[in-house]
C-alpha positions in Angstrom: 97.6 109.0 107.8 101.0 110.3 106.2 102.5 109.4 103.3 106.1 108.9 103.0 107.4 107.5 99.4 110.6 105.7 99.2 112.7 106.5 95.8 110.0 109.4 95.1 110.9 108.7 91.1 108.0 109.1 88.0 105.5 107.0 89.8 106.7 108.2 93.9 106.2 111.9 92.5 102.2 111.3 91.3 101.6 109.5 94.4 102.5 112.1 96.2 100.7 114.9 94.0 97.9 112.6 94.1 98.4 112.3 98.0 98.7 116.3 97.8 95.7 116.6 95.9 93.5 114.9 98.7 94.8 116.8 101.3 97.7 113.9 103.3 100.7 115.5 104.5 103.7 113.9 101.7 107.0 113.8 101.9 109.0 111.8 99.3 112.6 110.6 100.6 114.8 110.1 97.3 118.8 109.6 97.5 120.3 113.1 95.4 119.4 116.0 95.9 118.8 116.9 92.1 115.9 114.7 92.9 114.5 116.3 95.9 115.0 119.9 93.9 112.7 118.3 90.8 110.1 117.6 93.9 110.6 120.6 95.6 109.9 122.7 91.9 106.7 120.7 92.6 105.8 121.7 95.6 106.4 118.7 97.0 108.7 118.4 100.2 111.5 116.0 100.0 114.4 114.5 102.2 117.6 113.1 101.2 118.4 110.2 102.7 121.8 108.8 100.4 121.1 105.3 102.1 117.8 104.1 102.6 118.2 103.0 105.9 117.6 104.8 109.6 117.8 107.9 107.9 114.4 106.7 106.2 113.2 104.9 109.6 113.5 107.7 111.1 111.4 109.3 109.5 108.2 107.1 110.7 105.5 106.7 112.8 102.4 105.1 113.7 100.7 107.2 111.5 102.6 107.1 108.1 101.6 105.0 105.4 104.9 103.8 103.7 105.5 103.7 99.6 107.8 102.2 98.3 108.8 102.9 94.8 112.4 102.4 94.5 114.1 98.9 91.8 115.5 96.1 93.8 119.2 95.6 94.2 118.8 92.5 96.1 120.1 94.5 99.4 118.4 97.9 100.1 114.8 96.3 100.7 115.5 93.4 103.6 117.7 96.3 105.3 115.4 99.0 105.6 112.4 96.4 105.5 114.5 95.5 109.2 115.5 98.7 110.6 111.6 100.3 109.8 109.7 101.0 113.3 105.1 100.1 113.1 103.7 102.5 110.5 100.2 102.8 109.5 100.7 100.7 106.3 102.6 99.7 103.8 102.4 99.5 100.1 105.2 97.9 97.8 105.2 98.8 93.7 106.2 95.7 91.9 105.9 94.7 88.4 104.7 92.3 86.5 108.2 90.8 85.2 107.5 88.2 87.8 105.2 86.2 86.0 108.2 86.2 83.3 106.8 84.8 79.9 105.0 81.8 81.2 101.7 83.0 81.4 99.9 85.3 78.6 96.9 85.8 80.6 97.5 87.0 84.3 95.3 87.6 86.9 95.3 87.4 91.3 95.5 83.4 90.7 98.2 83.7 88.4 101.4 81.8 90.0 104.5 83.8 89.4 107.6 82.3 87.4 109.1 79.1 87.9 112.7 80.6 86.3 112.3 84.4 86.2 114.9 87.0 85.1 117.2 88.2 87.4 115.4 91.2 87.9 112.5 89.1 88.4 113.9 87.0 90.9 115.0 90.6 92.7 111.5 91.7 92.2 109.6 88.4 94.0 112.4 88.9 97.1 111.7 92.5 97.8 107.6 91.4 97.5 108.5 88.3 99.9 110.4 91.1 102.3 108.0 93.6 102.3 105.2 91.3 102.7 106.9 90.3 106.0 106.1 93.4 107.1 102.4 93.3 106.4 103.2 95.2 103.2 100.2 95.4 99.9 102.1 94.2 96.8 101.0 95.8 93.8 102.1 94.1 90.5 102.1 96.9 87.9 102.7 96.7 84.3 104.6 99.4 82.5 103.8 102.5 83.7 102.7 105.3 81.4 101.6 108.9 81.5 102.3 112.1 79.8 105.8 112.2 78.9 105.9 108.8 79.4 106.1 105.3 77.8 105.5 103.7 74.4 103.9 106.6 72.9 106.6 109.4 73.3 109.5 107.0 71.8 107.2 106.7 68.9 107.0 110.6 68.7 110.6 110.4 69.1 111.2 107.9 66.5 112.9 105.9 69.1 110.6 102.9 68.8 110.5 100.0 67.0 107.9 97.4 67.0 109.2 94.0 68.0 108.8 90.8 66.1 105.8 90.8 63.7 104.2 93.3 66.8 101.2 90.8 67.9 102.6 89.8 71.5 100.1 91.8 73.7 101.1 94.3 76.4 98.9 95.7 79.3 100.1 99.2 80.5 98.5 101.3 83.8 98.8 105.2 83.7 101.0 106.6 86.7 98.0 108.5 88.2 95.8 105.3 88.4 98.5 104.0 89.8 98.5 106.2 91.9 95.0 105.9 93.1 95.6 102.3 93.7 98.3 103.4 96.0 96.9 105.3 98.2 94.0 102.8 98.6 96.2 99.8 99.2 96.0 100.1 102.8 92.0 98.7 102.6 94.1 95.7 102.1 96.5 95.2 104.0 99.3 91.9 103.1 97.0 91.5 99.9 99.0 91.5 96.3 97.2 91.9 93.8 97.9 92.0 89.6 97.2 95.4 88.6 96.3 97.5 85.3 94.1 99.0 82.8 91.0 97.6 81.2 92.4 97.5 78.0 95.3 94.9 76.7 96.2 94.6 73.1 98.8 94.1 70.3 101.2 95.6 70.2 101.2 97.1 66.7 97.2 97.8 67.4 98.4 100.7 70.2 101.7 101.7 68.3 98.5 102.6 64.7 96.8 104.5 67.4 99.1 106.0 68.3 100.4 107.3 64.7 96.8 107.7 63.2 96.4 110.2 66.5 99.4 112.1 66.2 99.9 112.0 62.3 103.2 110.3 62.6 104.9 107.7 60.2 105.0 103.8 61.7 108.3 102.6 62.9 110.1 100.0 62.1 109.0 96.3 62.5 112.8 94.7 64.0 113.6 90.8 64.8 112.3 89.9 68.7 115.9 89.7 69.9 117.1 93.1 69.1 114.8 94.8 71.6 115.1 95.1 75.7 113.1 92.2 77.4 110.9 94.4 78.2 109.2 95.0 74.9 109.4 90.8 74.2 106.4 89.9 76.6 102.8 88.3 75.5 101.1 89.7 78.7 97.5 90.2 79.1 96.3 91.5 82.9 93.5 91.4 84.6 93.5 93.9 87.7 89.9 93.9 87.9 90.0 92.5 91.1 92.2 94.6 92.6 89.5 97.3 91.2 87.2 95.8 93.2 89.0 95.3 96.3 90.1 99.0 96.8 87.5 100.6 95.0 89.0 102.6 93.0 87.9 103.1 89.7 90.8 104.0 86.7 90.5 107.7 85.3 92.4 106.1 82.0 91.2 102.4 81.6 92.6 102.8 77.8 95.0 103.6 76.3 93.1 105.4 73.5 92.4 107.7 76.3 95.4 108.0 78.2 98.0 108.2 75.1 95.6 110.4 73.0 96.8 113.7 72.0 94.3 116.6 74.1 95.5 114.5 77.9 99.8 114.0 76.7 99.7 118.2 75.5 97.8 119.6 79.1 99.8 121.6 81.0 101.5 119.0 84.2 99.0 119.1 87.3 101.3 121.2 89.0 102.4 123.7 86.7 101.3 127.3 87.4 
């Protein structure tokens, strides 16, 4: 198979890099020339399709693993999925927002929210659309990497601790998510929740970051004053996905993935 990433942003770029590392032919599809230029600067192949539809569909062959990473807008997924020709495999990267705030422990048996947020509802509809095409669905929590995530916001002085910081947060390193995406065709049509092995209270992660980098703790603020994505209290168990897809996490805990020795390394595409 060759890999075609539709909406090659942060996660999609990691998928392209991982595919290239395996010697696979890989191409990213983006809407803007600036995004394409960024991918090409990393030695990746990119195609600009301003409105996903026939232009993207024409790039799909029976040997293509289609990876969908763009956020749902309520219309594009259905339009694109209906026009997509037969592909070797399809993987849809979703989010754990589909569980809302109703569940504090989430695994593959957990039902989705009965009253999801607007973003969660769009995710669920996009999942339905792509699952009807035989896609594997990966529901990811907060995605982070050397240059993105909670630790970066703390170092920039932009982070605030929601409430008392006791709410649990789950995450996954973008490189591990990319490996799960490439392994997803082993379980076509199945839906998995994915995440690292160390859900932890928000304040515990913050203390680790502050101690590791020698920066002061950010202030505590009322829960309702932060973005809804920071208000959660959810422990994700992604063990079934790892076992079913045969993936071993490179970054199983935030203590590894957010360590200074990791975040200050040169990116894999640097020359």
